[in-house]
N, C-alpha and C positions, 0 to 999 in steps of 0.2 A: 581917419579910415578913409580910403578913397572908394570910388564908385565900383571898382572891381571886386573889392573885398565884400562891400554889401551885396552885390549880385550873387557872389559864391555862397554866401550864408543863407540867402534865401531860398536857395535850390533845395528841394527835398531830399533826404538821405536815400541812397541807392539801396533798393530792395534787395536782399540777400537770395541769391539763387535757390531756388527750391530744391531740397533734398531729393534724391532719385529714390522713389520708394522700392525698398529692398525685398527680396522673396524669402519667405521663411524656409528655413532648412529642413524639410520633413524627414530626411534621412537621420538627422541628429535626434529628432523627437522618438523615431522609430527604435533608435538605438537606445534611447532612455527607457522606453517602454518594455525592452526585453522580447525575446524570442515568442511567437505566437503558439497557443496551446493547441496540442495534437489531439485530434480525436482518438478515441480508444479503439484499438485494432479489433476487429471480429475475427472468430476463430471458425475455420473450415473444418468439416469433419475430415479426419485423415486417418492413415494407418497407425495405431499406437507402436510406439517403439519403446521397449522395455529397457531398464536401466542396465548399465554396463555391469556384466558379471551375472545376470540373472539367466540368461540363456547358457547351456553348454557350449563349449567350444566347437564339438563336432556333432553332426547328426540332429540339429535342431531345426525346426520348422518354424517360422513365423505365423504360427496359429492358423496355417491354410487359409489365410484371409483373401478371399476373392470377392470383396465386397466392391461395388461400382461406385467407387467414391465421387468419379466426375459426374455421373448421373445424379448421384444424391446431391452434391453441392450446386448443380444446375436448376433443382426444382426449386419451385417459388411458391409462396403462400399469398396470394392477392396481389401479386407482381413484386412481393419482396423477397430476396433470396433469403434462404435459412442458413444461417452461418452460426452456428453456436456449437461447435464440436467439443471434445473431451478436453477440458484444459491441462490434464496432465497431473500425476502426484506430486511432483515438486511444488507446482504452483499452489494445489490445494494443501499441502503441508505447510506453505506460507500464510495461507488464509486461517489455518488452525490456530496460529499464533494471536489472533486478533481476539478481543474478548466477546465481540458479538457473536461471532461464529461458535466459540467455545461455549458461551451460555446455551444456546439453542440446542448443540448436539449434546453436551453433557448434561442438561436438564432432561432430555428423553431418556438417554442411557440409564441415569440414576434411578429415575422413577421405574423403569422396566426391571431394575434388579433391587429395588428399595426393600420391598417385603419377602421377595424371593418366593420359594414354593414350599409345600408341606406334603411329605410323603404319607401314602396311605394304602391300605390294603383292599383289594376288591374281592369280597366273598368272605368265606368263613375261616377261622384259625387264627390262632395268635401268633404273629410274626414280630413281637415287639424288638426282639433281639436283632433280627435282619435291619429293621428301620433304624436303630440306633446305630449300627455299623456303617449304613449307608450315609447316615446324616454325620457321622464322623469323618468319612471318606469325601464326602463333599466339601468339608470344612477343610480337611488336610490338603486336598489338591486345590483349593482356591477357586472352585468351579464359578462362583458367584462374581468374583472379580474377573476371571476369564470371559464371562458372559457380558460384563459391564464393559471392558475394553473392546469385544468384538461389536457391541452396538456403536461405540464412539467411532471405531474405524469405518463402519458402515456410514455414519454422518459425516465423517470428515471426507472419505475417500469413495463411498458408494459400495464397498465390499468390506465384510470381516470374516476373517478365517481363524480357526483353532485348530492347531495340529495335535492329533492323539499321540503322545508319546509312550510307545511300548516297547519292551525288549523281545527278541527272538527267544526262541525255546532254549537256547544256549546260553542266553544272559546277555547278549551283546544288544546295544540299543539299536533300533532299527534306523536311526538316523546317521549311524555310522557304516550302515551295510546298503550301498546303492542299489544292489540286487534286491533286497528285501524290501526297500521303500517302493519299488515298482508293483509289487503284489498287492493285490486286494487285502484290505484288512477286515476278513470275515468274522462276523460276532459267533464264535464258536470257542469251546474251550480247548480245541486242539490249537487253535491259531493264538488265542489270548490265555496264557497260562495264569493261575493265581500267583498273585505278588509280581506281575510282569508289568504293571502300570507304572510308568515313571511320573506322569502328570499331563497336564494339557497347556501348550504353549501358543501364546496369540502371535501371529504373524502379520505383518502389514502389508497390504496388497501391493507396496512398492517392490517388495522382493520376489513376488510370484508372477507367473505368466503362464497362460493356458497352453497346453499341449495338443494333444488329438482331441477332434471332435467331429461330429456327423454333421456335414452341412449340405448333403445331397438329398436327404429323404425326410421330409417333414414329419410323416408317419413314424419314424422310428423313435424308440423311447429315449434315445440318447442325443437327440436331435438340437444342436446347438448347447450341449453339455458337455465339457471337457471330461474327458476320462483320466487325463494326466495334468499334472502342473509341473512346471519348472521352478524350483526353488534355489537361487543361487548356483546355478549348474548342476543340480540334482533333479531327478524327475521323480516325483511322488504321485502315488495313485490317488485319485480323487476321494475314495473312501476313506483314507487317512485323515480327512479334514472334515470339519463340521463348518459350514458357511453360513452367512447372513446377507442377504441382498434384499433390503425392504424396498426399493424403488428400481426395478428391473428396466432396461430399455428394450425396446423392440429388437428382433432378431438381426435385422440390417445393420445395427448400430454397437452389437454386443462386442464385435471384435476391434472397433474402434475404442471401446471402453474398457477392453482388456477383461471382458466377459463379467464386469461389475455393473453396478447400477450409477444411476444419477445421485450425486452425493447431496447432502441437506445444504451444505455450503454454497454448491453451484446454483441450487433454487433459490436460496436466500441472497445470493450476492446483488441482484438489482435493488432489492428492499435496503439491504445494508449499507450499499453504495449512496442510495437517496438519503439516508438517515445520516451517514457521514457527511454528505455534502451539505444538508440542512443545518447540521450540527455546527459546521465549520462556518457557515455562512452567517448563523445567529450570532455566532461568538464574534466573528468579524464586525458585524452589525452594532454589535454591543461595544467591541472595542473602538470603533471609529464613527459612534452614532454622531459625532459633532465634527463636520468636515471643515477645516480652516482653507482659505483661499486668498490668493494674492494676485490681484491684476496688475501686469506689468507690461512692459513693452517687448515682447517676444520677437519682435521684428528686428529690433536692434541685436538683442542677444543671440539670435539664432540666424544670423545673417550668413550667408556662403562664404562671404569675404571676411568674416570675422570669426575668431575662436569662440564662438557662442556657447558650444556645449560645456566647455569649463566654466565660463561666467554663469551660467543659469545653476549649474549644480554647486557651486559656491554660494549662490544667492538661496537656494533651496537649503543647503546646509546651515547657513547663518538664521534662516527662517524657523528651523526645526530646533536649533539650539536655543532660541528665544521665545518659543511657543508656549512653555508651561507657565503657571500662575507666578513663579519666582523671578521671571525673567523680564524685560523690558521689550516690547516689540519696536523695532525701528523699520519705518518704510519711508520710501521717497514720496515727499508730498505732491510733486509735480508729475509723476509717471507711474505711481503704484498706488493700490487701493486694497485695504483688507476686508474681507468679508467672512461670514460664517454662516453654515448650512447644517440644521441639525434634522436628524431623521426621527420619525415618531417609531417607538419601540413597542406600541401596542399590538397584540395579535401573535408576536413572536412564539410565545410560549404554546399557544394552541397549534401552531403550524410545526413546531419542533416536537409537540407530543404526538401529533398526528403521525408524523413521520417515523418516530420511534415505535408507535404500537403497529404499524405495518410489518415489522418484523415478526410481531408475534402472531399475526394472521396467516402469514405462509408456514409457520411453524406448527399452527394448531395448539398453540400453549397460551393459557390463560395470562392476562397482565400481572396478576398478583403472583403467579408462579415464576414468571420470566423475568419481570422487570420491577417486582414489589410494589406495584401501584395498585392500591385498594380502591375500590369503588366509592364514588360520593354521592351524597344525597341521603334523604331520610329513609331509613330502613334498608339501606343499600347493603348487598351481600353478593359474594361471589361464589357461594356454594354450588349454584346451579352449573357454572362454568367450570368448577373444579370436577363435579362428578361427570360432566362430560368428557372432560381431559382424561379422568381416569378409565372411564370406558374405552375411550381410544387407545389408551396404553394397555389395557387388559386385552382388547383386540390384536395388538401388536404382539404381545406376550404369547397369545394363542396360535397366530399364524407364522411368526418368525422364530420363536424360541421352542415350540412343542417338540418338533421333529429332532433338532439338533440336542435337546435336553434328553429325550429319549434315548438316543444313542448313547450320550455320555453315561447316561445311568445304566444301560446294559453294559457298557464297558466296564464300569466301576463295578457290577455285580459279578461279572466274570472274573474280575481280579480279586474279589472278596469272598466269593461263593464257589466259583467254578462253575456256575451256571446262572442263568437268567430265569427268575421267577415271574411267571406272566401275571400273577396276582398283584404285584407291586407296582404302583404307579404314583402320579403325583398331581396335585392342582395348585395353580397361583393362588397366593394369599391375595384376600381383597384389600385395595389400596385406600378406600375411603375408611377413615376412622371417625367414630362418635366421640363427642366430648363427655367428660364426666357427667355432666347434668343429663345429656341424652341417653347415656348407657344406664343411669339410675332410672330414669323414665322408662327405658325397654324392660328393665328388670321388673319393674312394677307392673307393666301391662302383662308380662309373662306369669307372674306370680299370680295376678287376678284371674287369668286364664286357667291356670293349673288349678286353682280353687274351685271354680266353676266346673271342671272337668271331673274333679274328685267328687264333689258333691252331686254330680250327674250319674256317677257310677261308670264313667267312660274309662278312667284311669284309676289306680289306687296311689296312696302316698309313696310307696315304694318305686312306682315308676317315676313320679314326679321327681323325687329325690336322686334318682338315677341320671335323669336328664339334666338335672342341676349339676351334678358332679362331673357329667361328660363334657360341660359347656366350659371352654377354655378361657372366656370372657367374663366369667363370674369369679368372685373370692371365695367359692366353697368348692374348689376342686379337690381341697385335701380332706374332706369328709369321707366317712366310710358308708358304703352302701349297706342295705339290710342284709345282702348275703355275707358279707365280710364280718359282720358283728358275731363274736363266739356265742355258741350255744350256752355255755355257763353263765354268761352274763345275762342272758334272757331269763334262765331258771331262777337265777338270784333275785332279779328284779320281780318275778311272779310271786316270790315267796314272801317279800317285805309287805309291810302293812300298807294301808291307802295312803298315809302320809309320805312314806318312801317313795311309794310310785309317783305321786304327784311332784316331789323335788326332782326325781329323775327326769319326768317329762320335761320340768322347766330346765334342766340343765342341758337337754338335748336340744330345746328351743334356743336356748342361748348360744348352743354351738352353731346351729343353722343360722 
């Protein structure tokens, strides 16, 4: 080997030129992440537009709506614009498909009609026959079901309406005569003949729209109260409807809400949205509580001058196909590193339960009634919450059902008897029911009270027996009162010997 070759071998190897640092292709990463989420659009208060076909083709006025919507939408509350207008009946109908909205509204409607009413007579006189006929007519015309549906529409849409379907004196249904529909339905035997009632029809507010109303004189009795309604092209007088609006809006918003109220769905939507988001988030955390990561060279895979997007997708696809316990994870020893992060799951059940319980708070329904969640702890009971809930339901019955039911009952009386008996009225049945043990204890206390009153000479045994017979909550309603016992039986008992009288008294005690 010559000197030149030895010198060449002693020279250090040439250093490779440093690779130019490539820029990460962020556009490719954004394309993989997908489009950004849009914030929910806020609704402004605007004129309500009825569905096609509700208004007549000619002569209809859009409810004389003179509401200053620009001024209303420009108002603010602590610097925040109030943009929460009426969402519209199609949107509310879609919400009614979700179980959370249906559960709230249907629970209130069912409780308001579960025990229903009891007809009674004010004053003296036996009117048992009339009460029996009225009970049969209420059942035949499905009045309870109609009021339940009206309460459901009030919860879903903010307004419930029942149309009183009667026939004209000539026998033609009023719904077939446009002129008759526009006349008031007066509670008189001249207007409602015997046998002229067809029934009661529940109409969704989607198909109705207010007609004429007074919007200029707040002192007028019909101020912001429509006198007519448009029903799929027909003009119907307001007196032919019975209506339920449990959550009315201020006068300025009535036209925008189609003269209905705020629906329970609209009030509960923020709480239900929070519950649905929390439920999905908890489910996502549980589904992916363990996060697998792969540290790799993104600069090379996502370089602008290379087709990095396709390469990284193939690498991720291979990673996912081998990530379960049955596969073998393969990584590049030089440029990749596998790691795993586990998310703690403690406390998720409390957060999820708290979001779910908020739905019950806005609806004022106990958890055991709405969600079936019973209280925990020693001697825990929900009787107090149930009683408060029943008191609230009874208040709703009196304020929302009393007047419509009175009008329905008057129409049925005209149809059955040709007149309205002012002595016939009704009361709502109590909702709270005692258990068998509680009812037995109550009867024991009442029996002890009757014994003390009889011994004190305040009442006699016949009066105590009459009270016992008249109480429908006791098993002694089939007993005969002292006035109904035949005189011959009493005389026969007096003529017998002492032993016969003792046996008779024992038999009477056994019957009692």
